[in-house]
C-alpha positions as CSV (number, residue, x, y, z in Angstrom):
1,X,-144.3,-224.1,5.2
2,X,-145.6,-222.3,2.3
3,X,-149.2,-222.0,1.6
4,X,-150.5,-224.7,-0.6
5,X,-147.7,-227.1,0.2
6,X,-148.6,-230.6,1.1
7,X,-148.2,-231.5,4.7
8,X,-144.9,-233.1,5.7
9,X,-142.9,-231.9,2.6
10,X,-139.8,-229.7,2.4
11,X,-140.0,-226.4,0.6
12,X,-138.5,-226.5,-3.0
13,X,-135.1,-224.8,-3.5
14,X,-135.2,-221.2,-4.7
15,X,-135.3,-221.0,-8.5
16,X,-132.0,-219.6,-9.9
17,X,-131.9,-217.8,-13.3
18,X,-130.4,-219.8,-16.3
19,X,-126.9,-218.4,-17.5
20,X,-126.5,-217.4,-21.1
21,X,-123.8,-219.0,-23.1
22,X,-120.9,-216.6,-23.9
23,X,-120.0,-215.7,-27.5
24,X,-117.8,-218.8,-27.8
25,X,-120.7,-221.1,-27.0
26,X,-119.5,-221.9,-23.5
27,X,-121.6,-221.7,-20.5
28,X,-120.1,-219.1,-18.2
29,X,-116.4,-218.4,-17.8
30,X,-113.8,-221.0,-16.8
31,X,-112.2,-220.5,-13.4
32,X,-108.6,-221.4,-13.5
33,X,-108.5,-221.9,-9.8
34,X,-111.1,-224.6,-10.1
35,X,-108.7,-226.9,-11.9
36,X,-106.0,-226.5,-9.4
37,X,-108.5,-227.5,-6.8
38,X,-109.4,-230.7,-8.7
39,X,-107.6,-233.8,-7.4
40,X,-104.6,-235.1,-9.6
41,X,-104.3,-231.9,-11.8
42,X,-100.7,-231.3,-10.8
43,X,-99.7,-234.9,-11.4
44,X,-101.1,-234.7,-15.0
45,X,-99.1,-231.6,-15.9
46,X,-95.9,-233.2,-14.7
47,X,-96.4,-236.3,-16.9
48,X,-96.9,-234.1,-20.0
49,X,-93.7,-232.3,-19.5
50,X,-91.7,-235.5,-19.2
51,X,-93.2,-236.8,-22.4
52,X,-92.3,-233.6,-24.2
53,X,-88.7,-233.8,-23.1
54,X,-88.5,-237.4,-24.2
55,X,-89.9,-236.5,-27.6
56,X,-87.3,-233.7,-28.1
57,X,-84.5,-236.0,-27.0
58,X,-85.5,-238.6,-29.6
59,X,-85.7,-236.0,-32.4
60,X,-82.2,-234.7,-31.4
61,X,-80.8,-238.2,-31.6
62,X,-82.3,-238.8,-35.0
63,X,-81.0,-235.5,-36.4
64,X,-77.5,-236.2,-35.0
65,X,-77.5,-239.6,-36.8
66,X,-78.4,-237.9,-40.1
67,X,-75.8,-235.2,-39.5
68,X,-73.1,-237.7,-38.8
69,X,-74.0,-239.7,-41.9
70,X,-74.0,-236.5,-44.1
71,X,-70.5,-235.6,-42.8
72,X,-69.3,-239.1,-43.6
73,X,-70.7,-238.9,-47.2
74,X,-69.5,-235.4,-48.0
75,X,-66.3,-235.3,-46.1
76,X,-64.7,-238.6,-45.0
77,X,-65.8,-241.0,-47.8
78,X,-66.8,-238.5,-50.5
79,X,-64.5,-239.9,-53.2
80,X,-65.3,-243.5,-52.4
81,X,-69.0,-242.8,-52.7
82,X,-68.6,-240.8,-56.0
83,X,-66.7,-243.8,-57.4
84,X,-69.4,-246.2,-56.2
85,X,-72.1,-244.0,-57.7
86,X,-70.3,-243.9,-61.0
87,X,-69.9,-247.7,-61.0
88,X,-73.6,-248.1,-60.3
89,X,-74.7,-245.9,-63.2
90,X,-73.7,-242.2,-63.2
91,X,-72.4,-241.1,-66.6
92,X,-70.7,-237.9,-67.6
93,X,-70.7,-237.1,-71.3
94,X,-68.9,-234.3,-73.1
95,X,-71.1,-231.8,-75.0
96,X,-68.7,-230.7,-77.8
97,X,-68.7,-227.1,-78.7
98,X,-69.3,-226.1,-82.3
99,X,-66.0,-224.9,-83.7
100,X,-66.0,-221.5,-85.4
101,X,-65.9,-221.3,-89.2
102,X,-62.9,-220.1,-91.3
103,X,-64.2,-218.1,-94.3
104,X,-62.7,-216.2,-97.2
105,X,-63.1,-212.4,-97.5
106,X,-66.6,-212.8,-98.9
107,X,-67.8,-215.1,-96.1
108,X,-67.5,-218.3,-98.2
109,X,-66.6,-221.2,-95.9
110,X,-63.1,-222.7,-96.2
111,X,-63.6,-224.7,-92.9
112,X,-66.8,-225.3,-91.0
113,X,-68.4,-227.7,-88.5
114,X,-71.2,-229.9,-89.8
115,X,-73.4,-232.5,-88.2
116,X,-71.5,-235.5,-86.9
117,X,-72.0,-238.2,-84.3
118,X,-69.9,-239.9,-81.8
119,X,-70.4,-243.7,-81.3
120,X,-70.6,-244.6,-77.6
121,X,-71.1,-247.9,-75.8
122,X,-72.4,-249.3,-72.5
123,X,-69.8,-252.0,-71.8
124,X,-72.1,-253.8,-69.3
125,X,-74.3,-254.6,-72.4
126,X,-71.6,-255.0,-75.1
127,X,-69.0,-257.0,-73.3
128,X,-70.6,-260.4,-74.1
129,X,-70.6,-259.6,-77.8
130,X,-67.5,-257.4,-78.0
131,X,-65.8,-259.4,-80.7
132,X,-68.8,-259.3,-83.1
133,X,-69.5,-255.6,-82.5
134,X,-65.8,-254.6,-82.8
135,X,-65.7,-256.4,-86.2
136,X,-68.5,-254.3,-87.5
137,X,-67.2,-251.0,-86.2
138,X,-63.6,-251.6,-87.3
139,X,-64.7,-252.6,-90.8
140,X,-67.1,-249.7,-91.4
141,X,-65.1,-246.9,-89.7
142,X,-61.5,-248.2,-90.4
143,X,-60.6,-248.3,-86.7
144,X,-58.3,-250.6,-84.9
145,X,-60.3,-253.8,-84.0
146,X,-58.4,-254.6,-80.8
147,X,-58.8,-251.1,-79.4
148,X,-62.5,-251.1,-80.1
149,X,-63.0,-254.5,-78.5
150,X,-61.1,-253.4,-75.4
151,X,-63.4,-250.4,-75.0
152,X,-66.5,-252.5,-75.5
153,X,-65.3,-254.8,-72.6
154,X,-64.2,-252.0,-70.2
155,X,-65.2,-253.1,-66.7
156,X,-67.2,-251.2,-64.1
157,X,-68.5,-248.5,-66.4
158,X,-71.7,-247.8,-68.4
159,X,-70.1,-245.4,-70.8
160,X,-67.2,-245.6,-73.3
161,X,-66.3,-243.5,-76.4
162,X,-65.9,-245.8,-79.4
163,X,-65.5,-243.3,-82.3
164,X,-65.5,-239.5,-82.5
165,X,-66.6,-237.1,-85.2
166,X,-68.2,-239.7,-87.5
167,X,-70.4,-238.5,-90.4
168,X,-74.0,-238.8,-89.3
169,X,-75.1,-241.2,-92.1
170,X,-72.1,-243.4,-91.5
171,X,-72.6,-243.6,-87.8
172,X,-76.3,-244.4,-88.2
173,X,-75.5,-247.2,-90.6
174,X,-73.1,-248.7,-88.1
175,X,-75.7,-248.7,-85.3
176,X,-78.3,-250.1,-87.7
177,X,-76.1,-253.0,-88.7
178,X,-75.3,-253.7,-85.0
179,X,-79.0,-253.6,-84.1
180,X,-79.9,-255.9,-87.0
181,X,-77.6,-258.5,-85.6
182,X,-79.5,-258.4,-82.3
183,X,-76.7,-256.6,-80.3
184,X,-77.5,-253.8,-77.9
185,X,-75.5,-251.2,-76.0
186,X,-74.3,-249.0,-78.9
187,X,-75.7,-245.5,-79.3
188,X,-74.8,-242.1,-80.8
189,X,-74.4,-238.6,-79.5
190,X,-74.0,-235.3,-81.3
191,X,-70.4,-234.6,-82.2
192,X,-69.7,-231.8,-84.8
193,X,-67.5,-232.8,-87.6
194,X,-64.9,-230.5,-89.3
195,X,-65.4,-230.1,-93.0
196,X,-63.4,-228.3,-95.7
197,X,-65.9,-227.8,-98.5
198,X,-63.2,-226.3,-100.9
199,X,-60.9,-229.3,-100.4
200,X,-57.4,-228.2,-101.3
201,X,-58.2,-224.6,-101.9
202,X,-56.2,-222.5,-99.3
203,X,-55.4,-225.8,-97.5
204,X,-51.9,-224.7,-96.6
205,X,-53.2,-221.5,-95.1
206,X,-56.3,-222.9,-93.4
207,X,-54.6,-226.0,-92.0
208,X,-56.5,-229.1,-90.7
209,X,-57.7,-231.0,-87.6
210,X,-56.0,-234.3,-86.8
211,X,-57.6,-237.7,-86.1
212,X,-57.9,-236.8,-82.4
213,X,-59.8,-233.7,-83.1
214,X,-56.9,-231.4,-82.4
215,X,-55.7,-228.5,-84.5
216,X,-53.0,-229.7,-86.7
217,X,-51.6,-226.7,-88.6
218,X,-52.3,-223.4,-90.3
219,X,-55.0,-221.1,-89.1
220,X,-56.7,-223.9,-87.3
221,X,-53.7,-224.1,-85.0
222,X,-52.7,-220.5,-84.9
223,X,-56.2,-219.3,-84.0
224,X,-57.3,-222.5,-82.1
225,X,-58.1,-220.7,-78.9
226,X,-60.7,-218.5,-80.6
227,X,-62.1,-221.1,-82.9
228,X,-62.4,-223.9,-80.4
229,X,-65.1,-222.5,-78.1
230,X,-65.6,-224.3,-74.8
231,X,-67.0,-227.8,-74.4
232,X,-69.9,-228.5,-72.0
233,X,-70.9,-231.7,-70.1
234,X,-73.9,-233.6,-69.1
235,X,-74.0,-235.9,-66.0
236,X,-76.9,-238.3,-65.5
237,X,-77.9,-241.7,-64.0
238,X,-78.4,-244.8,-66.1
239,X,-80.0,-248.1,-65.4
240,X,-80.0,-251.2,-67.7
241,X,-78.3,-249.2,-70.4
242,X,-81.0,-246.4,-70.4
243,X,-81.1,-243.0,-68.9
244,X,-83.3,-242.8,-65.8
245,X,-85.9,-240.1,-66.5
246,X,-86.2,-238.8,-63.0
247,X,-82.6,-239.6,-61.9
248,X,-80.2,-236.9,-60.8
249,X,-78.7,-234.9,-63.7
250,X,-76.8,-231.7,-64.4
251,X,-75.8,-230.0,-67.6
252,X,-73.1,-227.4,-68.5
253,X,-73.9,-226.1,-72.0
254,X,-71.1,-225.7,-74.6
255,X,-70.0,-222.3,-75.9
256,X,-69.6,-222.0,-79.7
257,X,-66.2,-220.8,-81.0
258,X,-65.7,-217.5,-82.9
259,X,-65.4,-217.4,-86.6
260,X,-62.3,-216.3,-88.5
261,X,-62.4,-214.4,-91.7
262,X,-59.4,-214.4,-94.0
263,X,-58.4,-211.8,-96.7
264,X,-58.2,-214.7,-99.2
265,X,-60.6,-214.6,-102.2
266,X,-61.6,-218.3,-102.7
267,X,-62.0,-217.9,-106.5
268,X,-58.6,-216.1,-106.9
269,X,-57.0,-218.7,-104.6
270,X,-58.4,-221.6,-106.6
271,X,-57.2,-220.1,-109.9
272,X,-53.8,-219.2,-108.5
273,X,-53.3,-222.8,-107.2
274,X,-54.2,-224.3,-110.6
275,X,-51.8,-222.0,-112.4
276,X,-49.0,-222.7,-109.9
277,X,-49.5,-226.4,-110.2
278,X,-49.2,-226.2,-113.9
279,X,-46.0,-224.2,-113.7
280,X,-44.4,-226.6,-111.2
281,X,-45.4,-229.7,-113.0
282,X,-44.7,-228.3,-116.5
283,X,-41.2,-227.3,-115.5
284,X,-40.6,-230.6,-113.6
285,X,-39.9,-228.5,-110.5
286,X,-40.0,-229.8,-106.9
287,X,-42.3,-227.1,-105.5
288,X,-43.6,-223.5,-105.8
289,X,-45.4,-220.7,-104.1
290,X,-47.5,-217.8,-105.4
291,X,-48.6,-214.6,-103.6
292,X,-51.4,-212.2,-104.8
293,X,-51.6,-208.9,-102.9
294,X,-53.8,-205.8,-103.0
295,X,-51.2,-203.1,-103.5
296,X,-52.9,-200.5,-101.4
297,X,-54.0,-202.5,-98.4
298,X,-51.4,-205.3,-98.3
299,X,-54.2,-207.8,-98.0
300,X,-53.4,-211.2,-99.5
301,X,-56.0,-212.4,-102.0
302,X,-54.2,-215.7,-102.6
303,X,-51.4,-217.5,-100.8
304,X,-50.7,-220.7,-102.7
305,X,-48.3,-223.6,-102.3
306,X,-47.7,-226.7,-104.4
307,X,-47.7,-229.6,-103.5
308,X,-50.7,-229.1,-101.4
309,X,-53.3,-231.5,-99.7
310,X,-56.9,-232.1,-98.9
311,X,-57.5,-231.2,-95.2
312,X,-60.6,-233.5,-95.2
313,X,-58.0,-236.4,-95.2
314,X,-54.5,-235.0,-94.5
315,X,-53.2,-238.4,-93.7
316,X,-53.1,-239.2,-97.4
317,X,-50.4,-236.6,-98.0
318,X,-46.7,-236.5,-96.9
319,X,-46.1,-234.5,-93.8
320,X,-43.9,-232.0,-95.7
321,X,-46.9,-230.9,-97.9
322,X,-49.1,-229.9,-94.9
323,X,-47.4,-226.7,-93.9
324,X,-47.0,-223.2,-95.5
325,X,-43.7,-223.1,-97.4
326,X,-44.6,-219.6,-98.7
327,X,-43.9,-218.3,-95.2
328,X,-41.8,-221.0,-93.6
329,X,-39.2,-221.7,-96.2
330,X,-36.3,-219.3,-96.7
331,X,-34.6,-219.0,-100.1
332,X,-32.4,-216.6,-102.0
333,X,-34.6,-214.3,-104.2
334,X,-32.1,-213.6,-107.0
335,X,-32.6,-210.8,-109.4
336,X,-36.1,-209.7,-108.1
337,X,-34.1,-208.1,-105.3
338,X,-32.4,-205.8,-107.8
339,X,-35.5,-203.5,-107.9
340,X,-35.0,-202.9,-104.1
341,X,-31.4,-201.9,-104.7
342,X,-32.1,-199.7,-107.6
343,X,-35.0,-197.8,-106.0
344,X,-32.8,-197.2,-102.9
345,X,-30.0,-195.8,-105.1
346,X,-32.5,-193.5,-106.9
347,X,-33.9,-192.4,-103.5
348,X,-30.4,-191.6,-102.2
349,X,-29.8,-189.5,-105.3
350,X,-26.9,-191.6,-106.5
351,X,-28.3,-192.7,-109.8
352,X,-31.2,-192.1,-112.3
353,X,-32.8,-194.5,-114.8
354,X,-30.6,-192.9,-117.4
355,X,-27.3,-193.3,-115.5
356,X,-24.7,-194.9,-117.9
357,X,-22.9,-198.0,-116.7
358,X,-20.1,-199.8,-118.6
359,X,-20.6,-203.5,-118.0
360,X,-17.6,-205.8,-118.6
361,X,-18.0,-209.5,-119.4
362,X,-16.8,-210.4,-115.9
363,X,-16.1,-208.5,-112.7
364,X,-13.2,-209.6,-110.4
365,X,-14.0,-208.7,-106.8
366,X,-11.2,-209.7,-104.4
367,X,-10.6,-213.4,-104.8
368,X,-14.0,-213.9,-106.5
369,X,-15.3,-213.3,-110.0
370,X,-18.9,-212.1,-110.7
371,X,-20.6,-213.2,-113.9
372,X,-23.9,-212.3,-115.6
373,X,-26.4,-215.0,-116.3
374,X,-25.7,-214.6,-120.0
375,X,-22.3,-214.4,-121.8
376,X,-21.6,-211.0,-123.4
377,X,-18.8,-208.6,-124.4
378,X,-18.5,-205.2,-122.7
379,X,-21.9,-203.6,-122.7
380,X,-22.9,-199.9,-122.4
381,X,-26.1,-199.9,-120.5
382,X,-28.3,-197.4,-118.8
383,X,-29.6,-198.2,-115.3
384,X,-32.9,-199.1,-117.0
385,X,-30.9,-201.4,-119.3
386,X,-29.3,-203.1,-116.3
387,X,-32.7,-203.9,-114.9
388,X,-34.2,-204.9,-118.4
389,X,-31.2,-207.3,-119.1
390,X,-31.0,-208.3,-115.4
391,X,-27.2,-207.7,-115.2
392,X,-25.5,-208.7,-112.0
393,X,-22.4,-206.9,-112.9
394,X,-24.2,-203.6,-113.7
395,X,-26.1,-203.9,-110.4
396,X,-22.9,-204.4,-108.4
397,X,-21.2,-201.4,-110.0
398,X,-24.2,-199.2,-109.3
399,X,-24.5,-200.4,-105.7
400,X,-20.8,-199.8,-105.0
401,X,-21.8,-196.2,-104.4
402,X,-23.4,-197.4,-101.2
403,X,-21.7,-198.0,-97.9
404,X,-22.5,-201.4,-96.3
405,X,-24.7,-199.6,-93.7
406,X,-26.7,-197.6,-96.3
407,X,-27.7,-200.7,-98.3
408,X,-28.5,-202.6,-95.2
409,X,-30.7,-199.9,-93.8
410,X,-32.7,-199.7,-97.0
411,X,-33.2,-203.5,-97.3
412,X,-34.2,-203.7,-93.6
413,X,-36.7,-200.9,-94.2
414,X,-38.1,-203.0,-97.1
415,X,-38.8,-205.7,-94.5
416,X,-36.0,-208.1,-95.2
417,X,-34.6,-210.0,-92.3
418,X,-37.9,-209.6,-90.4
419,X,-41.1,-211.7,-90.0
420,X,-44.2,-210.3,-91.5
421,X,-46.2,-211.7,-88.4
422,X,-49.4,-212.1,-90.4
423,X,-50.6,-215.0,-88.3
424,X,-48.9,-218.2,-89.5
425,X,-47.1,-220.4,-87.1
426,X,-43.4,-221.1,-87.8
427,X,-42.8,-218.1,-90.2
428,X,-39.1,-217.6,-91.0
429,X,-37.5,-214.2,-90.9
430,X,-35.1,-215.1,-93.6
431,X,-31.5,-213.9,-93.3
432,X,-30.1,-210.4,-93.6
433,X,-26.9,-210.3,-91.6
434,X,-25.9,-207.1,-89.9
435,X,-23.8,-204.8,-92.2
436,X,-21.1,-204.9,-89.5
437,X,-20.3,-208.5,-90.6
438,X,-20.2,-207.8,-94.4
439,X,-17.2,-208.0,-96.5
440,X,-17.3,-206.2,-99.9
441,X,-18.3,-209.5,-101.7
442,X,-21.2,-209.7,-99.3
443,X,-22.6,-206.3,-100.3
444,X,-22.0,-207.2,-104.0
445,X,-24.0,-210.4,-103.9
446,X,-26.7,-209.1,-101.7
447,X,-27.2,-206.2,-104.1
448,X,-28.4,-208.7,-106.8
449,X,-30.2,-211.2,-104.5
450,X,-27.7,-213.8,-103.4
451,X,-26.3,-214.1,-99.9
452,X,-29.7,-212.9,-98.5
453,X,-32.7,-215.1,-97.9
454,X,-36.5,-214.3,-97.7
455,X,-39.8,-216.0,-97.6
456,X,-42.3,-215.5,-100.4
457,X,-44.7,-213.1,-98.6
458,X,-41.8,-211.1,-97.2
459,X,-40.4,-210.6,-100.8
460,X,-43.8,-209.8,-102.2
461,X,-44.4,-207.1,-99.6
462,X,-41.0,-205.6,-100.4
463,X,-41.6,-205.3,-104.1
464,X,-45.1,-204.0,-103.4
465,X,-43.5,-201.0,-101.7
466,X,-42.5,-199.9,-105.3
467,X,-46.1,-200.5,-106.5
468,X,-47.5,-198.5,-103.5
469,X,-45.5,-195.3,-104.2
470,X,-42.6,-196.1,-102.0
471,X,-44.6,-196.9,-98.9
472,X,-44.3,-200.3,-97.2
473,X,-47.6,-201.6,-96.1
474,X,-47.5,-204.7,-93.9
475,X,-49.2,-207.7,-95.4
476,X,-52.3,-209.2,-93.8
477,X,-54.0,-212.5,-94.0
478,X,-56.8,-212.0,-91.5
479,X,-59.6,-209.6,-92.3
480,X,-60.4,-207.2,-89.5
481,X,-58.4,-208.4,-86.5
482,X,-58.1,-211.6,-84.5
483,X,-56.0,-212.8,-81.5
484,X,-53.7,-215.7,-82.1
485,X,-53.3,-218.5,-79.6
486,X,-50.0,-216.9,-78.5
487,X,-51.9,-213.6,-77.7
488,X,-50.8,-211.6,-80.7
489,X,-53.4,-209.4,-82.4
490,X,-53.1,-209.5,-86.2
491,X,-55.2,-208.6,-89.2
492,X,-56.0,-205.9,-91.7
493,X,-57.2,-203.5,-89.0
494,X,-53.7,-203.6,-87.4
495,X,-51.7,-203.0,-90.6
496,X,-48.9,-200.5,-90.3
497,X,-47.2,-198.4,-93.0
498,X,-43.9,-196.6,-93.4
499,X,-42.1,-194.8,-96.2
500,X,-39.1,-196.5,-97.6
501,X,-38.3,-194.5,-100.7
502,X,-39.7,-191.4,-102.2
503,X,-42.7,-191.5,-104.5
504,X,-40.4,-190.3,-107.4
505,X,-38.0,-193.1,-106.8
506,X,-40.8,-195.7,-106.7
507,X,-42.3,-194.2,-109.9
508,X,-39.0,-194.2,-111.8
509,X,-38.3,-197.8,-110.6
510,X,-41.7,-198.9,-111.8
511,X,-41.0,-197.3,-115.2
512,X,-37.7,-199.3,-115.4
513,X,-39.6,-202.5,-114.5
514,X,-41.9,-201.9,-117.5
515,X,-38.8,-202.4,-119.7
516,X,-38.6,-206.0,-118.4
517,X,-42.0,-206.9,-119.8
518,X,-41.4,-205.2,-123.1
519,X,-40.9,-208.0,-125.7
520,X,-38.3,-205.8,-127.5
521,X,-36.1,-204.9,-124.6
522,X,-36.7,-207.2,-121.5
523,X,-36.3,-210.7,-120.3
524,X,-40.0,-211.4,-119.7
525,X,-42.0,-210.3,-122.7
526,X,-44.4,-213.2,-122.0
527,X,-45.6,-211.4,-118.9
528,X,-47.0,-208.5,-120.9
529,X,-50.9,-208.2,-120.9
530,X,-52.5,-206.6,-124.0
531,X,-54.0,-203.2,-123.2
532,X,-52.3,-202.8,-119.8
533,X,-49.0,-201.4,-118.7
534,X,-47.2,-204.1,-116.7
535,X,-44.1,-203.7,-114.4
536,X,-42.2,-206.8,-113.5
537,X,-38.8,-208.4,-112.6
538,X,-37.4,-211.8,-113.2
539,X,-35.3,-213.7,-110.6
540,X,-32.9,-216.6,-110.9
541,X,-30.8,-217.7,-107.9
542,X,-28.5,-220.6,-107.3
543,X,-29.8,-223.0,-104.6
544,X,-27.6,-224.1,-101.7
545,X,-26.9,-227.8,-101.6
546,X,-27.9,-228.9,-98.1
547,X,-25.3,-231.7,-98.1
548,X,-22.3,-229.5,-98.9
549,X,-23.5,-226.0,-97.8
550,X,-22.2,-224.7,-101.2
551,X,-24.1,-223.5,-104.2
552,X,-25.2,-226.3,-106.5
553,X,-24.2,-225.7,-110.1
554,X,-27.5,-226.8,-111.8
555,X,-30.1,-226.1,-109.2
556,X,-32.0,-222.8,-109.1
557,X,-34.9,-220.9,-107.6
558,X,-36.7,-219.0,-110.4
559,X,-39.3,-216.3,-109.8
560,X,-41.2,-213.4,-111.2
561,X,-42.7,-210.4,-109.4
562,X,-44.9,-207.7,-111.0
563,X,-47.8,-205.4,-110.7
564,X,-50.4,-203.8,-113.0
565,X,-51.5,-201.3,-114.2
566,X,-47.9,-200.1,-113.8
567,X,-48.8,-196.4,-113.6
568,X,-51.8,-197.1,-111.3
569,X,-51.1,-200.4,-109.5
570,X,-54.0,-202.5,-108.3
571,X,-52.5,-205.9,-107.7
572,X,-49.1,-207.5,-107.2
573,X,-48.4,-211.1,-108.1
574,X,-45.3,-213.0,-107.1
575,X,-44.5,-216.5,-108.4
576,X,-41.6,-218.6,-107.1
577,X,-40.7,-222.1,-108.4
578,X,-38.0,-224.3,-106.9
579,X,-35.5,-226.4,-108.7
580,X,-36.9,-226.7,-112.3
581,X,-35.9,-229.7,-114.2
582,X,-36.1,-228.1,-117.6
583,X,-33.5,-225.4,-116.7
584,X,-36.1,-222.7,-117.3
585,X,-35.7,-219.2,-115.8
586,X,-37.8,-216.6,-114.1
587,X,-39.0,-215.2,-117.4
588,X,-39.9,-218.5,-119.0
589,X,-41.5,-220.2,-116.0
590,X,-42.6,-217.4,-113.7
591,X,-43.5,-214.9,-116.4
592,X,-46.3,-217.0,-118.0
593,X,-47.8,-217.9,-114.6
594,X,-47.8,-214.2,-113.7
595,X,-49.5,-213.4,-117.0
596,X,-52.3,-215.8,-116.4
597,X,-52.9,-214.8,-112.7
598,X,-52.8,-211.1,-113.3
599,X,-55.0,-211.3,-116.4
600,X,-57.6,-213.2,-114.3
601,X,-57.4,-210.5,-111.5
602,X,-57.8,-207.6,-113.8
603,X,-60.9,-209.2,-115.5
604,X,-62.5,-210.5,-112.2
605,X,-62.2,-207.1,-110.5
606,X,-63.0,-205.1,-113.7
607,X,-59.8,-203.0,-113.5
608,X,-59.8,-200.8,-116.6
609,X,-56.6,-200.0,-118.5
610,X,-55.2,-196.6,-117.7
611,X,-55.1,-195.6,-121.3
612,X,-51.7,-194.0,-120.9
613,X,-48.7,-194.6,-123.1
614,X,-45.7,-196.4,-121.5
615,X,-42.4,-194.7,-121.8
616,X,-39.9,-195.7,-124.4
617,X,-37.0,-197.2,-122.5
618,X,-33.4,-196.3,-123.2
619,X,-31.4,-199.4,-122.7
620,X,-28.0,-198.6,-124.1
621,X,-25.9,-195.6,-124.6
């Protein structure tokens, strides 16, 4: 007992010091062994592990269900579900690419894409009023009523094209009228429209787009792959005729096409076409072509055909007017070809401009007789006189100094019998048969332009060789270079040159051609231009009757080719007119047209006269 304790009581337990809480706020440290010693601890831990395993098993079962479903959607039933999705409101719309422009040499548009709209419908909303809507659309856009109505009633779809490439104002007017009648389900989308602001200017070269939006002809067709670009697409969900803002969507943007620049000068082209039209209609001819060429570069400043068309509405013109006859139609050039023969003879050293030739009234050759275009007694002409009077007989007598192969090789070097390949689909190579198949009569007629055929550009390039100092320069229609849809690279940057005759032979031939435009000595005095020296040559060739295969007696192709200034050539102009009804010739029909076009060129491009005096031609001896 302790002192001071009440009797009969137990002593108090010894006082133990209070433990400080540790840094984590717990009183003392936990003894792991104490838990194990507590009753039921092992049983609790076993229950937790069982629950955890069950949870993982349930998660695995759920994941496997989703995986199985995903495999079914993407693999087994993919197409079925895509079709179902589309039927329930997934729409894919084309995003048309902007087609590249076609311009003239100065960048002026000849063909361009402008704002247009496509008219589209949601048949789930238009089917009940298809007849009324189709009536409005067909009347305003000149479409087939039954085709429109069928599209408006197309089952199981929310999207149908009704009309493509409609002018924006016209499309909006259609939608406004439909809406005013209380009908729904018609809308518009952007759809560039092809426009030809110059209308018929260079139409035969530029070509057109057909009603289906496909390239129809000309440069549009030949360079379609570079002009077209690449369309894009937009896929999205719709509901009740409207796009679902937060629905699934994807967009592939369109890629704009490349522009194409031609060597054509729009103003020169316009004027050339008007002069050609007057020449064809004034002579009651069936058709005509005209070529304007830069003598040094071979670039075409104008390539005209008549009849022509308006590419904004090509369906209004006959199919035969939609092509490029200047390159696709072969014809016999007649006496224009004589300058090729004469320059070749001069180059070969067989003649000079003063060579004397006795020209009889007719020339028997085997079982044939060759005549001149004009009746005459025996004439004593120089070679210059033969060209000035355009004598077939004198040409044949001069060319008889050539072997078949010699004449063929020269004409082939001038480009005859070969395509120019300037980038026009369907170009003809003309006809120049191999010299190995010639009889003497073949050489005789080929020498003055019958029995050989050309296209207008091909013949213009051949005559231009004389203007260019005896060097043939390949003609070009594309400025720079461009790749055609067939993979060929064409254009002024790819132009090739080669010498055909010497500079002296070209110069002397040009001097002989000046006698043609001399009013006192030649057959085409009307082609002369005051103040300028002008070289030229007329052509008149019998046409072949397609029904008989023989020459028609009263049907001709007449032409005129010339360049100026004669002693420093800047431009070449070649005019061809088919089957004149007034029996005019190359001088009376082609000469005046040449005069107008060349005068315009010299003024527009400010080409000064050379100021030199033309030589006095010696015609007879």
